[in-house]
C-alpha positions in Angstrom: -20.3 -15.4 -207.9 -20.4 -12.1 -206.0 -20.2 -12.1 -202.2 -23.1 -10.9 -200.0 -22.6 -7.5 -198.4 -22.0 -7.6 -194.7 -23.7 -5.3 -192.2 -21.4 -5.7 -189.3 -24.2 -7.1 -187.1 -23.6 -10.8 -187.8 -22.9 -13.1 -184.9 -19.3 -14.3 -184.7 -18.7 -17.4 -186.9 -22.1 -17.1 -188.7 -22.9 -16.3 -192.3 -24.0 -12.7 -193.1 -27.7 -12.0 -192.9 -29.5 -12.7 -196.2 -32.9 -11.5 -197.4 -35.8 -13.7 -196.5 -34.2 -15.1 -193.4 -36.8 -13.7 -191.0 -34.9 -10.6 -189.8 -37.0 -7.5 -189.9 -37.1 -4.1 -188.3 -40.3 -3.0 -186.5 -42.7 -2.0 -189.2 -41.7 -4.7 -191.6 -38.5 -3.2 -193.0 -35.9 -5.7 -194.1 -32.6 -5.1 -192.2 -30.6 -6.3 -195.2 -32.1 -3.5 -197.4 -32.1 -0.3 -195.2 -33.9 2.8 -196.4 -31.8 5.8 -197.3 -34.5 8.3 -196.4 -37.6 8.5 -194.3 -40.5 10.7 -195.4 -41.4 13.7 -193.2 -44.8 15.1 -192.8 -48.1 13.4 -193.5 -47.0 11.1 -196.2 -48.4 8.0 -194.5 -45.1 6.4 -193.6 -44.9 4.2 -190.5 -43.2 6.9 -188.5 -45.3 9.8 -189.7 -47.7 12.0 -187.7 -48.9 11.0 -184.3 -50.3 7.7 -185.3 -49.1 4.6 -183.5 -47.1 2.0 -185.5 -47.1 -1.7 -185.0 -43.8 -2.4 -183.3 -43.7 -6.2 -183.9 -44.1 -7.8 -187.4 -46.2 -10.8 -188.2 -44.9 -13.9 -186.4 -42.8 -16.2 -188.6 -42.3 -19.8 -187.5 -38.7 -20.0 -188.7 -35.9 -21.6 -186.6 -32.8 -19.8 -185.6 -30.3 -19.9 -188.5 -32.2 -22.9 -190.0 -32.0 -25.0 -186.9 -34.8 -26.9 -185.0 -36.0 -25.4 -181.7 -35.8 -28.8 -180.0 -33.6 -31.8 -180.9 -35.3 -34.8 -182.5 -34.8 -38.1 -180.7 -32.0 -40.1 -182.3 -33.9 -43.4 -182.2 -33.7 -45.7 -185.2 -36.7 -46.2 -187.5 -38.2 -48.8 -187.9 -36.3 -50.6 -185.1 -37.9 -48.5 -182.3 -41.5 -48.7 -183.5 -41.1 -52.4 -184.0 -39.7 -52.6 -180.4 -42.9 -50.8 -179.2 -45.1 -53.3 -181.1 -43.3 -56.5 -180.1 -43.0 -55.4 -176.4 -46.7 -54.7 -176.3 -47.7 -57.9 -178.1 -45.4 -60.0 -175.9 -46.8 -58.3 -172.7 -50.4 -59.1 -173.6 -49.5 -62.7 -174.7 -47.8 -63.4 -171.4 -51.0 -62.5 -169.5 -53.1 -64.6 -171.8 -50.6 -67.5 -171.4 -50.8 -67.3 -167.6 -54.6 -67.3 -167.6 -54.7 -70.2 -170.1 -52.3 -72.3 -167.8 -55.0 -72.3 -165.0 -58.1 -72.6 -167.2 -57.5 -75.8 -169.0 -56.4 -74.4 -172.4 -53.0 -76.1 -173.1 -52.8 -75.1 -176.7 -53.6 -71.5 -176.0 -51.1 -71.5 -173.1 -48.4 -72.9 -175.4 -48.9 -70.5 -178.2 -49.1 -67.5 -175.9 -45.9 -68.4 -174.1 -44.1 -68.9 -177.4 -45.4 -65.6 -178.7 -44.3 -63.8 -175.5 -40.9 -65.4 -175.5 -40.1 -64.6 -179.1 -41.4 -61.1 -178.7 -39.4 -60.4 -175.6 -36.1 -61.8 -177.1 -36.7 -59.8 -180.3 -37.4 -56.7 -178.2 -34.0 -57.1 -176.5 -32.3 -57.5 -179.8 -33.9 -54.4 -181.3 -33.1 -52.3 -178.2 -29.5 -53.3 -178.3 -29.4 -52.6 -182.0 -30.7 -49.1 -181.3 -28.2 -48.5 -178.5 -25.4 -49.5 -180.8 -23.4 -51.7 -178.4 -24.6 -54.6 -176.2 -22.8 -53.3 -173.1 -24.9 -50.1 -173.1 -27.9 -52.2 -172.2 -26.0 -53.6 -169.2 -24.9 -50.1 -168.2 -28.6 -49.1 -168.0 -29.0 -51.7 -165.2 -26.2 -50.3 -163.0 -28.5 -47.7 -161.4 -32.3 -47.8 -160.7 -33.9 -44.4 -161.0 -37.6 -44.4 -160.3 -38.1 -40.9 -161.9 -36.7 -42.1 -165.2 -39.0 -44.1 -167.5 -36.0 -45.4 -169.4 -34.4 -46.8 -166.2 -37.7 -48.3 -165.0 -38.3 -49.7 -168.5 -34.9 -51.5 -168.4 -35.8 -53.1 -165.1 -39.2 -54.2 -166.6 -37.7 -55.6 -169.8 -35.0 -57.6 -168.1 -37.1 -59.8 -165.7 -39.9 -60.0 -168.3 -37.5 -61.4 -170.9 -36.1 -63.8 -168.3 -39.5 -65.2 -167.2 -40.9 -65.4 -170.8 -37.8 -67.1 -172.0 -37.9 -69.6 -169.1 -41.6 -70.4 -169.8 -41.0 -70.9 -173.5 -37.8 -72.8 -172.9 -39.5 -75.3 -170.5 -42.2 -75.8 -173.1 -39.6 -76.8 -175.6 -37.9 -79.1 -173.1 -41.2 -80.9 -172.6 -40.8 -82.2 -176.1 -39.0 -85.5 -176.0 -36.7 -84.9 -179.0 -35.6 -81.5 -177.6 -35.1 -83.0 -174.1 -32.9 -85.8 -175.5 -30.8 -83.3 -177.4 -30.4 -81.0 -174.4 -29.5 -83.9 -172.2 -26.3 -84.4 -174.2 -25.2 -81.1 -172.9 -26.9 -81.1 -169.5 -27.2 -84.7 -168.4 -29.2 -83.9 -165.2 -32.2 -82.4 -167.2 -34.2 -85.7 -167.5 -34.2 -86.1 -163.7 -35.9 -82.6 -163.5 -38.6 -83.5 -166.1 -41.2 -84.1 -163.3 -40.8 -80.5 -162.1 -41.2 -78.9 -165.5 -45.0 -78.2 -165.3 -44.6 -76.4 -162.0 -41.6 -74.4 -163.1 -43.4 -73.5 -166.3 -46.5 -72.2 -164.5 -44.3 -70.2 -162.1 -42.4 -68.6 -165.0 -45.7 -67.8 -166.7 -47.1 -66.1 -163.6 -43.8 -64.1 -163.2 -44.0 -63.0 -166.9 -47.6 -62.0 -166.5 -46.7 -59.8 -163.5 -44.5 -57.7 -165.8 -46.7 -58.0 -168.9 -48.9 -55.0 -168.2 -46.0 -52.6 -167.5 -44.1 -54.0 -170.5 -47.0 -53.2 -172.8 -47.3 -49.5 -171.6 -44.0 -48.2 -170.3 -42.8 -47.2 -173.8 -45.8 -44.8 -174.0 -44.6 -43.2 -170.7 -41.1 -43.1 -172.1 -41.9 -41.1 -175.2 -44.4 -38.9 -173.4 -41.6 -37.9 -171.0 -39.7 -36.2 -173.8 -39.9 -32.6 -175.0 -41.4 -33.7 -178.3 -44.7 -31.7 -178.5 -47.0 -34.3 -180.1 -45.8 -37.0 -177.6 -45.7 -34.8 -174.5 -49.1 -33.1 -174.8 -51.2 -36.4 -174.9 -49.2 -37.9 -172.0 -52.5 -38.9 -170.3 -53.8 -40.8 -173.3 -50.8 -42.4 -174.9 -50.5 -45.2 -172.2 -54.1 -46.2 -173.0 -53.4 -46.1 -176.7 -50.4 -48.4 -176.2 -52.3 -50.7 -173.8 -55.3 -51.1 -176.2 -53.0 -51.6 -179.2 -51.0 -54.2 -177.3 -54.2 -56.0 -176.3 -55.4 -56.0 -179.9 -52.0 -57.4 -181.1 -51.4 -60.0 -178.5 -55.0 -61.2 -178.6 -55.0 -61.2 -182.4 -51.8 -63.2 -182.7 -52.7 -65.8 -180.2 -56.2 -66.0 -181.6 -54.8 -66.7 -185.1 -52.5 -69.4 -183.8 -55.0 -71.2 -181.6 -58.0 -73.5 -182.5 -61.3 -71.7 -182.1 -62.5 -73.8 -179.2 -59.6 -72.5 -177.0 -59.3 -69.0 -178.4 -62.2 -67.4 -176.6 -60.0 -65.4 -174.1 -57.9 -64.1 -177.0 -61.0 -62.9 -178.9 -62.3 -61.0 -175.8 -58.9 -59.4 -175.1 -58.5 -58.3 -178.7 -62.0 -56.7 -178.9 -61.6 -55.0 -175.6 -58.2 -53.6 -176.8 -59.7 -52.3 -180.0 -62.4 -50.4 -178.1 -59.8 -48.9 -175.7 -57.3 -48.0 -178.5 -59.9 -46.3 -180.7 -61.3 -44.2 -177.9 -57.8 -43.1 -176.7 -56.4 -42.4 -180.2 -59.4 -40.2 -181.0 -58.5 -38.0 -178.0 -54.8 -37.9 -179.1 -55.7 -36.9 -182.6 -58.3 -34.3 -181.8 -57.9 -33.1 -178.2 -54.7 -31.2 -178.0 -55.0 -28.3 -180.4 -52.2 -27.6 -182.9 -50.0 -30.4 -181.6 -52.6 -33.0 -182.7 -52.1 -31.8 -186.2 -49.1 -34.0 -187.1 -51.3 -37.1 -186.5 -53.3 -36.2 -189.6 -50.5 -35.0 -191.9 -47.9 -36.7 -194.1 -46.6 -40.1 -193.5 -47.9 -40.3 -189.9 -51.4 -39.5 -191.1 -51.3 -42.2 -193.8 -50.0 -44.8 -191.4 -52.7 -44.0 -188.7 -55.5 -44.0 -191.2 -54.3 -47.4 -192.5 -53.9 -48.6 -188.9 -57.5 -47.6 -188.1 -58.8 -49.3 -191.2 -57.0 -52.5 -190.3 -58.0 -52.4 -186.6 -61.7 -51.7 -187.3 -61.8 -54.4 -190.1 -60.0 -56.9 -187.8 -62.4 -56.2 -185.0 -65.4 -56.7 -187.3 -64.0 -60.0 -188.7 -63.3 -61.2 -185.2 -66.7 -60.3 -183.8 -68.6 -61.9 -186.8 -66.3 -64.7 -187.9 -63.9 -65.2 -185.0 -65.4 -68.5 -184.1 -64.3 -70.0 -187.4 -60.7 -70.9 -188.2 -60.5 -68.6 -191.3 -62.1 -65.7 -189.4 -59.7 -66.1 -186.5 -56.6 -66.1 -188.7 -57.8 -63.2 -190.8 -59.0 -61.1 -187.9 -55.8 -61.7 -185.9 -53.6 -60.8 -188.9 -55.5 -57.5 -189.4 -55.3 -56.6 -185.7 -51.6 -57.2 -185.6 -51.0 -55.2 -188.8 -53.1 -52.3 -187.3 -51.0 -52.4 -184.1 -47.8 -52.2 -186.0 -48.9 -49.2 -188.1 -50.3 -47.5 -185.0 -46.9 -47.5 -183.3 -45.2 -46.4 -186.5 -47.7 -43.6 -187.1 -47.3 -42.3 -183.5 -43.5 -42.4 -183.9 -43.7 -40.4 -187.2 -46.0 -37.8 -185.8 -43.7 -37.1 -182.9 -40.7 -36.8 -185.2 -42.6 -34.4 -187.4 -43.6 -32.2 -184.5 -40.0 -32.0 -183.3 -38.8 -30.7 -186.6 -41.5 -27.9 -187.1 -40.9 -24.9 -184.8 -44.6 -23.9 -184.6 -45.5 -27.0 -182.6 -43.2 -25.7 -179.9 -43.8 -22.0 -180.2 -47.6 -21.9 -180.4 -48.3 -24.0 -177.3 -45.7 -21.9 -175.4 -47.5 -18.7 -176.3 -50.9 -20.1 -175.5 -49.6 -21.1 -172.0 -48.1 -17.7 -171.5 -51.4 -16.0 -172.5 -53.3 -18.3 -170.2 -51.1 -17.4 -167.2 -51.4 -13.7 -168.0 -55.1 -14.0 -168.1 -55.2 -15.9 -164.9 -52.9 -13.3 -163.2 -55.1 -10.5 -164.6 -58.2 -12.1 -163.2 -56.6 -12.4 -159.8 -55.5 -8.8 -160.0 -59.1 -7.7 -160.8 -58.4 -6.2 -164.2 -59.7 -7.1 -167.7 -56.3 -6.4 -169.4 -54.0 -9.4 -169.2 -51.0 -7.2 -170.3 -51.2 -5.3 -167.0 -50.4 -8.5 -165.2 -47.4 -9.3 -167.4 -44.9 -8.3 -164.7 -46.7 -10.7 -162.3 -46.3 -13.6 -164.7 -42.7 -12.9 -165.4 
């Protein structure tokens, strides 16, 4: 195999320039194939006569030496999207459980508290798995930083998990076989049985206080990154996550609860669907080129399937939700739609981080907008005359 000729202009430690790598002289000449002669006179070459030549070639969206412009998040897939889903479903379920405690719906309260407790504990497990070592989660609690969504999220997840686990645990202790078994380890538990209802309700209220932030803080977390398709729709993503969480939590508790007590779950689920569909439409169509990844590839397939499940689940819930079969089917469809929504959003963000054009094009658009604004202030119609002001 013959070696590529070197030009002497290669950066230290890098491979020689190769044809097709995006390196061109003004006018389109490939630096790796320099001309030996340039025509003189009126031959029509790019340097001939008094005609002006284009000094910059057509833009090519290629990264520097094959590297991405921004670094993709190192979060695990599907652990992180599942963490988004379970946290949202648990947050909504905790609110439903607290409301059911004070509205005479014991079965709904029980199912919602179990759902919230299981979702919260599973979220902690998935987060620790993504971090790699359990002590890293504890290190995140050493400092509270209000400007960091990750730090705030850690202080949301910790008390939320504690309250939901307490509510679900007390529910279990109210079962006589479980209480007898636990009394073998903690003999004083039977003497506290009379306080269990009050302790359970207090824990449910505490969990509900953190339920809303738990359902939405992950949207703020990803929107705070440099990933183009997450950062641009930072105003809409919290509403998408809130609506998706309401659809999931309402759907799951509706599927587990008899129809005579599942009315609040149906209402929460249908409200969540309306909110989610309105917000995701804005995410998918309202941000120019960075909305494109939501329609392409794996992300596009997931989001189309999610929308189909969500709309179908809402239709079944609205028409047949007051029947047991309709409640179970509608709840399952809504939960499936919520899972795929989180996965689709995750995939779209990763795709936008890998393609340079989703970083370059918005930057150029913002630069041109600033130049036009500066030109307007300077009273000229040529934005290039205001370039020095922008810089």
